[in-house]
N, CA, C and O of each residue as an XYZ file, in Angstrom:
300
protein
N       8.056      6.277     -1.475
C       7.089      6.117     -0.407
C       6.380      4.775     -0.583
O       6.033      4.393     -1.700
N       6.174      4.085      0.490
C       5.577      2.768      0.420
C       4.084      2.872      0.163
O       3.438      3.854      0.530
N       3.551      1.840     -0.476
C       2.134      1.825     -0.840
C       1.227      2.060      0.363
O       0.252      2.806      0.265
N       1.539      1.424      1.506
C       0.705      1.570      2.694
C       0.636      3.030      3.134
O      -0.430      3.529      3.494
N       1.758      3.693      3.103
C       1.792      5.095      3.529
C       1.077      5.989      2.525
O       0.399      6.941      2.912
N       1.223      5.693      1.256
C       0.549      6.482      0.224
C      -0.953      6.315      0.369
O      -1.702      7.290      0.307
N      -1.392      5.077      0.562
C      -2.811      4.812      0.724
C      -3.356      5.529      1.951
O      -4.425      6.135      1.892
N      -2.633      5.466      3.057
C      -3.059      6.169      4.272
C      -3.130      7.674      4.029
O      -4.044      8.342      4.512
N      -2.176      8.197      3.291
C      -2.166      9.635      2.994
C      -3.366     10.023      2.140
O      -3.992     11.055      2.381
N      -3.689      9.207      1.147
C      -4.830      9.501      0.283
C      -6.121      9.469      1.088
O      -6.959     10.362      0.964
N      -6.280      8.443      1.911
C      -7.496      8.339      2.734
C      -7.572      9.497      3.722
O      -8.657     10.018      3.979
N      -6.440      9.904      4.274
C      -6.412     11.030      5.201
C      -6.846     12.323      4.513
O      -7.620     13.102      5.069
N      -6.348     12.542      3.314
C      -6.707     13.758      2.569
C      -8.197     13.768      2.257
O      -8.868     14.784      2.441
N      -8.709     12.647      1.789
C     -10.135     12.565      1.464
C     -10.968     12.769      2.726
O     -11.984     13.463      2.702
N     -10.533     12.160      3.828
C     -11.262     12.308      5.095
C     -11.289     13.763      5.553
O     -12.320     14.258      6.007
N     -10.155     14.444      5.432
C     -10.101     15.854      5.827
C     -11.040     16.704      4.984
O     -11.700     17.612      5.490
N     -11.090     16.398      3.691
C     -11.977     17.152      2.810
C     -13.444     16.915      3.150
O     -14.281     17.802      2.985
N     -13.743     15.720      3.622
C     -15.125     15.388      3.958
C     -15.545     15.869      5.339
O     -16.737     15.885      5.645
N     -14.588     16.264      6.184
C     -14.931     16.703      7.537
C     -15.915     17.867      7.530
O     -16.766     17.974      8.413
N     -15.798     18.720      6.550
C     -16.699     19.865      6.459
C     -18.154     19.469      6.278
O     -19.062     20.162      6.735
N     -18.361     18.351      5.608
C     -19.739     17.907      5.377
C     -20.082     16.659      6.190
O     -21.146     16.066      6.017
N     -19.180     16.277      7.064
C     -19.337     15.057      7.856
C     -20.629     15.049      8.664
O     -21.288     14.016      8.781
N     -20.985     16.196      9.215
C     -22.184     16.259     10.055
C     -23.454     15.981      9.248
O     -24.474     15.586      9.811
N     -23.392     16.184      7.944
C     -24.560     15.957      7.096
C     -24.629     14.532      6.566
O     -25.662     14.109      6.047
N     -23.539     13.794      6.694
C     -23.501     12.433      6.184
C     -23.873     11.428      7.267
O     -23.593     11.631      8.448
N     -24.499     10.357      6.848
C     -24.791      9.265      7.770
C     -23.536      8.423      7.957
O     -22.663      8.415      7.089
N     -23.436      7.729      9.057
C     -22.262      6.912      9.363
C     -21.925      5.920      8.252
O     -20.745      5.777      7.931
N     -22.887      5.229      7.648
C     -22.530      4.281      6.578
C     -21.846      4.955      5.389
O     -20.997      4.353      4.731
N     -22.219      6.201      5.121
C     -21.590      6.910      3.999
C     -20.140      7.267      4.311
O     -19.287      7.256      3.423
N     -19.869      7.580      5.562
C     -18.497      7.885      5.955
C     -17.647      6.620      5.851
O     -16.504      6.672      5.396
N     -18.200      5.495      6.270
C     -17.474      4.230      6.203
C     -17.276      3.761      4.766
O     -16.522      2.818      4.522
N     -17.931      4.397      3.828
C     -17.778      4.040      2.422
C     -16.350      4.275      1.940
O     -15.909      3.662      0.967
N     -15.633      5.159      2.618
C     -14.231      5.406      2.250
C     -13.419      4.127      2.327
O     -12.542      3.884      1.497
N     -13.717      3.312      3.327
C     -12.994      2.048      3.470
C     -13.240      1.137      2.272
O     -12.389      0.318      1.926
N     -14.395      1.278      1.645
C     -14.704      0.455      0.470
C     -13.873      0.879     -0.738
O     -13.699      0.108     -1.681
N     -13.367      2.098     -0.702
C     -12.516      2.596     -1.790
C     -11.099      2.036     -1.710
O     -10.368      2.049     -2.700
N     -10.713      1.549     -0.544
C      -9.343      1.111     -0.297
C      -8.842      0.084     -1.318
O      -7.738      0.252     -1.836
N      -9.614     -0.987     -1.634
C      -9.109     -1.955     -2.624
C      -8.848     -1.325     -4.002
O      -7.872     -1.662     -4.672
N      -9.719     -0.423     -4.404
C      -9.521      0.241     -5.692
C      -8.279      1.114     -5.702
O      -7.529      1.140     -6.678
N      -8.071      1.826     -4.605
C      -6.883      2.677     -4.494
C      -5.626      1.815     -4.481
O      -4.626      2.155     -5.114
N      -5.680      0.690     -3.751
C      -4.534     -0.221     -3.721
C      -4.213     -0.742     -5.123
O      -3.044     -0.862     -5.491
N      -5.240     -1.049     -5.895
C      -5.040     -1.553     -7.260
C      -4.364     -0.493     -8.133
O      -3.452     -0.799     -8.900
N      -4.817      0.745     -8.009
C      -4.224      1.840     -8.789
C      -2.768      2.046     -8.401
O      -1.909      2.206     -9.269
N      -2.485      2.041     -7.099
C      -1.108      2.220     -6.642
C      -0.224      1.074     -7.113
O       0.922      1.284     -7.512
N      -0.763     -0.132     -7.065
C      -0.002     -1.302     -7.512
C       0.321     -1.205     -8.996
O       1.430     -1.532     -9.418
N      -0.650     -0.755     -9.784
C      -0.403     -0.626    -11.227
C       0.593      0.486    -11.534
O       1.210      0.501    -12.599
N       0.747      1.416    -10.592
C       1.718      2.496    -10.769
C       3.105      2.104    -10.289
O       4.042      2.899    -10.360
N       3.237      0.857     -9.792
C       4.548      0.375     -9.399
C       4.803      0.338     -7.901
O       5.866     -0.106     -7.468
N       3.852      0.795     -7.108
C       4.020      0.750     -5.667
C       3.693     -0.657     -5.165
O       2.800     -1.317     -5.696
N       4.414     -1.108     -4.150
C       4.123     -2.395     -3.518
C       4.031     -2.187     -2.012
O       4.599     -1.241     -1.466
N       3.313     -3.079     -1.357
C       3.192     -2.976      0.093
C       4.532     -3.314      0.740
O       5.387     -3.962      0.136
N       4.689     -2.869      1.957
C       5.941     -3.110      2.674
C       6.169     -4.605      2.874
O       7.298     -5.082      2.763
N       5.109     -5.339      3.166
C       5.262     -6.779      3.392
C       5.680     -7.497      2.108
O       6.505     -8.410      2.145
N       5.113     -7.087      0.978
C       5.491     -7.698     -0.302
C       6.942     -7.357     -0.637
O       7.690     -8.216     -1.103
N       7.338     -6.113     -0.403
C       8.713     -5.689     -0.658
C       9.692     -6.516      0.172
O      10.694     -7.014     -0.340
N       9.380     -6.655      1.479
C      10.262     -7.410      2.367
C      10.366     -8.866      1.940
O      11.446     -9.455      2.001
N       9.264     -9.445      1.511
C       9.264    -10.829      1.048
C      10.146    -10.992     -0.190
O      10.964    -11.909     -0.259
N       9.977    -10.103     -1.157
C      10.782    -10.166     -2.381
C      12.256     -9.908     -2.095
O      13.124    -10.548     -2.688
N      12.540     -8.980     -1.197
C      13.932     -8.680     -0.837
C      14.576     -9.893     -0.178
O      15.731    -10.208     -0.462
N      13.855    -10.565      0.684
C      14.369    -11.755      1.352
C      14.710    -12.837      0.331
O      15.760    -13.473      0.423
N      13.830    -13.043     -0.635
C      14.081    -14.043     -1.687
C      15.302    -13.665     -2.519
O      16.131    -14.514     -2.846
N      15.401    -12.391     -2.853
C      16.540    -11.937     -3.652
C      17.846    -12.118     -2.889
O      18.855    -12.522     -3.468
N      17.831    -11.824     -1.605
C      19.043    -12.000     -0.789
C      19.468    -13.465     -0.731
O      20.653    -13.780     -0.839
N      18.491    -14.358     -0.560
C      18.801    -15.788     -0.510
C      19.350    -16.283     -1.848
O      20.285    -17.083     -1.879
N      18.772    -15.812     -2.943
C      19.270    -16.200     -4.269
C      20.686    -15.687     -4.492
O      21.522    -16.376     -5.076
N      20.945    -14.481     -4.027
C      22.292    -13.916     -4.171
C      23.310    -14.740     -3.389
O      24.417    -14.979     -3.871
N      22.941    -15.174     -2.184
C      23.825    -16.020     -1.384
C      24.117    -17.333     -2.110
O      25.256    -17.798     -2.134
N      23.078    -17.925     -2.700
C      23.268    -19.184     -3.433
C      24.192    -18.987     -4.633
O      25.049    -19.827     -4.909
N      24.013    -17.865     -5.350
C      24.880    -17.594     -6.507
C      26.323    -17.403     -6.066
O      27.244    -17.894     -6.720
N      26.523    -16.700     -4.972
C      27.884    -16.486     -4.468
C      28.546    -17.801     -4.111
O      29.732    -17.991     -4.381
N      27.781    -18.732     -3.495
C      28.323    -20.039     -3.157
C      28.706    -20.808     -4.417
O      29.764    -21.434     -4.467
N      27.852    -20.762     -5.429
C      28.130    -21.465     -6.679
C      29.355    -20.895     -7.383
O      30.136    -21.638     -7.978
N      29.521    -19.584     -7.314
C      30.676    -18.952     -7.948
C      31.968    -19.307     -7.241
O      33.023    -19.364     -7.873
N      31.905    -19.549     -5.932
C      33.098    -19.909     -5.166
C      33.565    -21.337     -5.503
O      34.760    -21.627     -5.457
N      32.631    -22.211     -5.836
C      32.990    -23.608     -6.122
C      33.606    -23.783     -7.455
O      33.958    -24.902     -7.830
């Protein structure tokens, strides 16, 4: 599962759990979940997850390097 989807899932779960007490919380406290996002991203990254954009970038570089190696091997 990609990091973006995992992060969205975690935030969704936390949001659902907070819905029960949402009426008692002020709006700034609810928006505090967004402040947790960088920390969650850091934890996911340390666990080996990468964002889709980072994955695509690395895959593109790897594909280009593979093409260059294939050309060198042919010569």
